Backbone atoms as SQL, in Angstrom:
CREATE TABLE atoms (id INTEGER PRIMARY KEY, chain TEXT, resi INTEGER, resn TEXT, atom TEXT, x REAL, y REAL, z REAL);
INSERT INTO atoms VALUES
  (1, 'A', 1, 'MET', 'N', 13.640, 0.752, 33.395),
  (2, 'A', 1, 'MET', 'CA', 14.474, 1.393, 33.373),
  (3, 'A', 1, 'MET', 'C', 14.420, 2.694, 31.887),
  (4, 'A', 2, 'SER', 'N', 15.056, 3.931, 32.346),
  (5, 'A', 2, 'SER', 'CA', 14.466, 4.663, 31.192),
  (6, 'A', 2, 'SER', 'C', 15.720, 4.717, 30.061),
  (7, 'A', 3, 'GLU', 'N', 14.914, 5.167, 29.007),
  (8, 'A', 3, 'GLU', 'CA', 16.279, 5.105, 27.853),
  (9, 'A', 3, 'GLU', 'C', 17.134, 6.295, 27.858),
  (10, 'A', 4, 'LYS', 'N', 16.631, 7.202, 28.906),
  (11, 'A', 4, 'LYS', 'CA', 17.364, 8.256, 28.801),
  (12, 'A', 4, 'LYS', 'C', 18.807, 8.588, 29.452),
  (13, 'A', 5, 'ALA', 'N', 19.313, 9.624, 29.413),
  (14, 'A', 5, 'ALA', 'CA', 20.555, 9.817, 29.973),
  (15, 'A', 5, 'ALA', 'C', 19.983, 10.570, 30.999),
  (16, 'A', 6, 'LYS', 'N', 20.697, 10.138, 32.497),
  (17, 'A', 6, 'LYS', 'CA', 20.421, 10.882, 33.600),
  (18, 'A', 6, 'LYS', 'C', 21.382, 11.154, 34.148),
  (19, 'A', 7, 'THR', 'N', 21.404, 12.314, 35.246),
  (20, 'A', 7, 'THR', 'CA', 22.550, 13.237, 36.055),
  (21, 'A', 7, 'THR', 'C', 22.753, 12.532, 37.052),
  (22, 'A', 8, 'ARG', 'N', 23.911, 12.277, 37.836),
  (23, 'A', 8, 'ARG', 'CA', 24.012, 11.487, 38.949),
  (24, 'A', 8, 'ARG', 'C', 23.135, 11.753, 39.855),
  (25, 'A', 9, 'GLN', 'N', 22.629, 13.254, 40.164),
  (26, 'A', 9, 'GLN', 'CA', 21.906, 13.706, 41.188),
  (27, 'A', 9, 'GLN', 'C', 19.971, 12.827, 40.468),
  (28, 'A', 10, 'GLN', 'N', 19.789, 12.608, 39.807),
  (29, 'A', 10, 'GLN', 'CA', 18.649, 12.004, 39.362),
  (30, 'A', 10, 'GLN', 'C', 18.852, 10.154, 39.852),
  (31, 'A', 11, 'ILE', 'N', 19.937, 10.276, 39.741),
  (32, 'A', 11, 'ILE', 'CA', 19.843, 8.318, 40.117),
  (33, 'A', 11, 'ILE', 'C', 20.314, 8.230, 41.618),
  (34, 'A', 12, 'ALA', 'N', 21.160, 9.349, 41.854),
  (35, 'A', 12, 'ALA', 'CA', 20.762, 9.360, 43.817),
  (36, 'A', 12, 'ALA', 'C', 19.468, 9.437, 44.228),
  (37, 'A', 13, 'ASP', 'N', 18.830, 10.362, 43.904),
  (38, 'A', 13, 'ASP', 'CA', 17.480, 10.547, 43.921),
  (39, 'A', 13, 'ASP', 'C', 16.768, 8.881, 43.866),
  (40, 'A', 14, 'GLU', 'N', 16.676, 8.263, 42.919),
  (41, 'A', 14, 'GLU', 'CA', 15.777, 6.934, 42.416),
  (42, 'A', 14, 'GLU', 'C', 16.688, 6.221, 43.730),
  (43, 'A', 15, 'LEU', 'N', 17.774, 6.273, 44.284),
  (44, 'A', 15, 'LEU', 'CA', 18.086, 5.262, 44.781),
  (45, 'A', 15, 'LEU', 'C', 17.769, 5.564, 46.481),
  (46, 'A', 16, 'GLY', 'N', 17.458, 6.692, 46.834),
  (47, 'A', 16, 'GLY', 'CA', 17.158, 7.557, 47.825),
  (48, 'A', 16, 'GLY', 'C', 18.499, 7.501, 48.425),
  (49, 'A', 17, 'VAL', 'N', 19.394, 7.804, 48.039),
  (50, 'A', 17, 'VAL', 'CA', 20.357, 8.359, 48.892),
  (51, 'A', 17, 'VAL', 'C', 20.953, 9.676, 48.163),
  (52, 'A', 18, 'SER', 'N', 21.994, 10.717, 49.114),
  (53, 'A', 18, 'SER', 'CA', 22.407, 11.778, 48.173),
  (54, 'A', 18, 'SER', 'C', 23.453, 11.697, 47.147),
  (55, 'A', 19, 'LYS', 'N', 23.789, 12.720, 46.653),
  (56, 'A', 19, 'LYS', 'CA', 24.795, 12.493, 45.466),
  (57, 'A', 19, 'LYS', 'C', 25.792, 12.383, 46.144),
  (58, 'A', 20, 'THR', 'N', 26.405, 12.476, 47.381),
  (59, 'A', 20, 'THR', 'CA', 27.626, 12.331, 48.020),
  (60, 'A', 20, 'THR', 'C', 27.801, 10.930, 48.347),
  (61, 'A', 21, 'THR', 'N', 26.510, 10.245, 48.900),
  (62, 'A', 21, 'THR', 'CA', 26.724, 8.700, 49.084),
  (63, 'A', 21, 'THR', 'C', 26.728, 8.007, 47.863),
  (64, 'A', 22, 'LEU', 'N', 26.452, 8.316, 46.880),
  (65, 'A', 22, 'LEU', 'CA', 26.375, 7.484, 45.602),
  (66, 'A', 22, 'LEU', 'C', 27.813, 7.924, 44.932),
  (67, 'A', 23, 'TRP', 'N', 28.387, 8.810, 45.034),
  (68, 'A', 23, 'TRP', 'CA', 29.745, 8.757, 44.942),
  (69, 'A', 23, 'TRP', 'C', 30.664, 7.773, 45.708),
  (70, 'A', 24, 'ARG', 'N', 30.357, 7.880, 47.006),
  (71, 'A', 24, 'ARG', 'CA', 30.906, 6.592, 47.832),
  (72, 'A', 24, 'ARG', 'C', 30.877, 5.375, 47.467),
  (73, 'A', 25, 'LEU', 'N', 29.463, 5.073, 47.202),
  (74, 'A', 25, 'LEU', 'CA', 29.034, 3.739, 46.940),
  (75, 'A', 25, 'LEU', 'C', 29.491, 3.472, 45.375),
  (76, 'A', 26, 'LEU', 'N', 30.128, 4.062, 44.426),
  (77, 'A', 26, 'LEU', 'CA', 30.323, 4.224, 43.020),
  (78, 'A', 26, 'LEU', 'C', 32.060, 3.738, 43.709),
  (79, 'A', 27, 'LYS', 'N', 32.437, 4.622, 44.458),
  (80, 'A', 27, 'LYS', 'CA', 33.875, 4.176, 44.483),
  (81, 'A', 27, 'LYS', 'C', 34.239, 3.120, 45.185),
  (82, 'A', 28, 'ARG', 'N', 33.439, 2.808, 46.325),
  (83, 'A', 28, 'ARG', 'CA', 33.288, 1.344, 46.904),
  (84, 'A', 28, 'ARG', 'C', 33.295, 0.173, 45.892),
  (85, 'A', 29, 'MET', 'N', 32.163, 0.324, 44.973),
  (86, 'A', 29, 'MET', 'CA', 32.293, -1.004, 44.003),
  (87, 'A', 29, 'MET', 'C', 33.226, -0.799, 42.876),
  (88, 'A', 30, 'GLU', 'N', 33.754, 0.141, 42.853),
  (89, 'A', 30, 'GLU', 'CA', 34.844, 0.448, 41.805),
  (90, 'A', 30, 'GLU', 'C', 33.801, 0.644, 40.141),
  (91, 'A', 31, 'ILE', 'N', 33.120, 1.238, 40.260),
  (92, 'A', 31, 'ILE', 'CA', 32.320, 1.686, 39.090),
  (93, 'A', 31, 'ILE', 'C', 32.947, 3.425, 38.700),
  (94, 'A', 32, 'GLU', 'N', 33.465, 3.139, 37.511),
  (95, 'A', 32, 'GLU', 'CA', 33.958, 4.566, 36.989),
  (96, 'A', 32, 'GLU', 'C', 32.568, 5.404, 36.020),
  (97, 'A', 33, 'LEU', 'N', 32.468, 6.456, 36.533),
  (98, 'A', 33, 'LEU', 'CA', 31.875, 7.196, 35.402),
  (99, 'A', 33, 'LEU', 'C', 32.785, 8.362, 35.063),
  (100, 'A', 34, 'PRO', 'N', 32.214, 8.207, 33.196),
  (101, 'A', 34, 'PRO', 'CA', 32.870, 9.527, 32.380),
  (102, 'A', 34, 'PRO', 'C', 32.419, 10.914, 32.936),
  (103, 'A', 35, 'ASN', 'N', 32.713, 11.764, 32.839),
  (104, 'A', 35, 'ASN', 'CA', 31.776, 13.430, 32.931),
  (105, 'A', 35, 'ASN', 'C', 30.765, 13.063, 32.538),
  (106, 'A', 36, 'GLY', 'N', 29.767, 14.306, 32.922),
  (107, 'A', 36, 'GLY', 'CA', 28.202, 14.256, 32.195),
  (108, 'A', 36, 'GLY', 'C', 27.406, 13.534, 32.084),
  (109, 'A', 37, 'LEU', 'N', 26.498, 13.465, 31.716),
  (110, 'A', 37, 'LEU', 'CA', 25.261, 12.374, 31.527),
  (111, 'A', 37, 'LEU', 'C', 25.807, 11.323, 32.185),
  (112, 'A', 38, 'VAL', 'N', 24.705, 9.922, 32.734),
  (113, 'A', 38, 'VAL', 'CA', 25.286, 8.715, 32.599),
  (114, 'A', 38, 'VAL', 'C', 23.908, 8.046, 31.631),
  (115, 'A', 39, 'TYR', 'N', 24.780, 7.287, 30.879),
  (116, 'A', 39, 'TYR', 'CA', 23.481, 6.431, 29.986),
  (117, 'A', 39, 'TYR', 'C', 23.441, 5.548, 30.330),
  (118, 'A', 40, 'PRO', 'N', 21.828, 4.953, 29.493),
  (119, 'A', 40, 'PRO', 'CA', 21.405, 3.729, 29.994),
  (120, 'A', 40, 'PRO', 'C', 21.904, 2.760, 30.355),
  (121, 'A', 41, 'LYS', 'N', 22.974, 2.278, 29.614),
  (122, 'A', 41, 'LYS', 'CA', 23.759, 1.039, 29.765),
  (123, 'A', 41, 'LYS', 'C', 24.686, 1.153, 31.073),
  (124, 'A', 42, 'LYS', 'N', 24.956, 2.124, 31.276),
  (125, 'A', 42, 'LYS', 'CA', 25.828, 2.202, 32.783),
  (126, 'A', 42, 'LYS', 'C', 25.173, 2.877, 34.025),
  (127, 'A', 43, 'GLN', 'N', 23.642, 3.171, 34.146),
  (128, 'A', 43, 'GLN', 'CA', 22.750, 2.867, 34.470),
  (129, 'A', 43, 'GLN', 'C', 22.128, 1.662, 34.903),
  (130, 'A', 44, 'GLN', 'N', 22.158, 0.691, 34.227),
  (131, 'A', 44, 'GLN', 'CA', 22.041, -0.536, 34.897),
  (132, 'A', 44, 'GLN', 'C', 23.009, -1.208, 35.391),
  (133, 'A', 45, 'GLU', 'N', 24.082, -0.925, 35.199),
  (134, 'A', 45, 'GLU', 'CA', 25.184, -1.551, 35.737),
  (135, 'A', 45, 'GLU', 'C', 25.116, -0.714, 37.399),
  (136, 'A', 46, 'ILE', 'N', 24.889, 0.329, 37.086),
  (137, 'A', 46, 'ILE', 'CA', 25.073, 1.173, 38.869),
  (138, 'A', 46, 'ILE', 'C', 23.392, 0.080, 39.640),
  (139, 'A', 47, 'TYR', 'N', 22.287, 0.105, 39.132),
  (140, 'A', 47, 'TYR', 'CA', 21.373, -0.047, 39.607),
  (141, 'A', 47, 'TYR', 'C', 21.637, -1.596, 40.006),
  (142, 'A', 48, 'GLU', 'N', 22.157, -2.471, 39.426),
  (143, 'A', 48, 'GLU', 'CA', 22.421, -3.580, 39.603),
  (144, 'A', 48, 'GLU', 'C', 23.089, -3.730, 40.783),
  (145, 'A', 49, 'LYS', 'N', 24.700, -3.326, 40.687),
  (146, 'A', 49, 'LYS', 'CA', 25.211, -3.369, 41.810),
  (147, 'A', 49, 'LYS', 'C', 24.720, -2.871, 43.051),
  (148, 'A', 50, 'ILE', 'N', 24.546, -1.587, 42.778),
  (149, 'A', 50, 'ILE', 'CA', 23.896, -1.070, 44.316),
  (150, 'A', 50, 'ILE', 'C', 22.853, -1.766, 44.815),
  (151, 'A', 51, 'VAL', 'N', 22.035, -1.998, 43.994),
  (152, 'A', 51, 'VAL', 'CA', 20.503, -2.708, 44.660),
  (153, 'A', 51, 'VAL', 'C', 20.997, -3.782, 44.942),
  (154, 'A', 52, 'GLY', 'N', 21.896, -4.578, 44.495),
  (155, 'A', 52, 'GLY', 'CA', 22.086, -6.259, 45.103),
  (156, 'A', 52, 'GLY', 'C', 23.124, -5.978, 46.010),
  (157, 'A', 53, 'HIS', 'N', 23.960, -5.018, 46.128),
  (158, 'A', 53, 'HIS', 'CA', 24.730, -4.901, 47.552),
  (159, 'A', 53, 'HIS', 'C', 24.108, -4.617, 48.692),
  (160, 'A', 54, 'GLN', 'N', 23.006, -3.530, 48.325),
  (161, 'A', 54, 'GLN', 'CA', 22.005, -3.351, 49.300),
  (162, 'A', 54, 'GLN', 'C', 21.318, -4.724, 49.928),
  (163, 'A', 55, 'GLU', 'N', 20.870, -5.269, 49.005),
  (164, 'A', 55, 'GLU', 'CA', 19.940, -6.623, 49.641),
  (165, 'A', 55, 'GLU', 'C', 21.047, -7.424, 50.244),
  (166, 'A', 56, 'GLN', 'N', 22.015, -7.571, 49.893),
  (167, 'A', 56, 'GLN', 'CA', 23.089, -8.649, 50.367),
  (168, 'A', 56, 'GLN', 'C', 23.316, -8.051, 51.934),
  (169, 'A', 57, 'GLU', 'N', 23.424, -7.090, 51.730),
  (170, 'A', 57, 'GLU', 'CA', 23.737, -6.229, 53.451),
  (171, 'A', 57, 'GLU', 'C', 22.540, -6.319, 54.168),
  (172, 'A', 58, 'GLU', 'N', 21.445, -6.701, 53.543),
  (173, 'A', 58, 'GLU', 'CA', 19.858, -6.924, 54.332),
  (174, 'A', 58, 'GLU', 'C', 20.057, -8.063, 55.170),
  (175, 'A', 59, 'LYS', 'N', 20.304, -8.988, 54.034),
  (176, 'A', 59, 'LYS', 'CA', 20.513, -10.535, 54.434),
  (177, 'A', 59, 'LYS', 'C', 21.712, -10.603, 55.682),
  (178, 'A', 60, 'GLU', 'N', 22.819, -10.265, 55.481),
  (179, 'A', 60, 'GLU', 'CA', 23.524, -10.095, 56.573),
  (180, 'A', 60, 'GLU', 'C', 23.358, -10.009, 57.692),
  (181, 'A', 61, 'THR', 'N', 22.488, -8.768, 57.807),
  (182, 'A', 61, 'THR', 'CA', 22.097, -8.147, 59.334),
  (183, 'A', 61, 'THR', 'C', 20.846, -9.002, 59.842),
  (184, 'A', 62, 'ASN', 'N', 20.006, -9.544, 59.039),
  (185, 'A', 62, 'ASN', 'CA', 19.042, -10.488, 59.842),
  (186, 'A', 62, 'ASN', 'C', 19.324, -11.956, 60.247);
């Protein structure tokens, strides 16, 4: 994980989703972001929750 702040678009690109889909995922998982850049600590929370959620959904569909 990067030690630099990122934009929401950069995070969405890394996750392979659109910025709108990222926003919906964050809303569904009740992750609130302040305005502006997303700093490493919050990035880690996003990646852990979203990637973990996606893996769980894949297990349920198989």
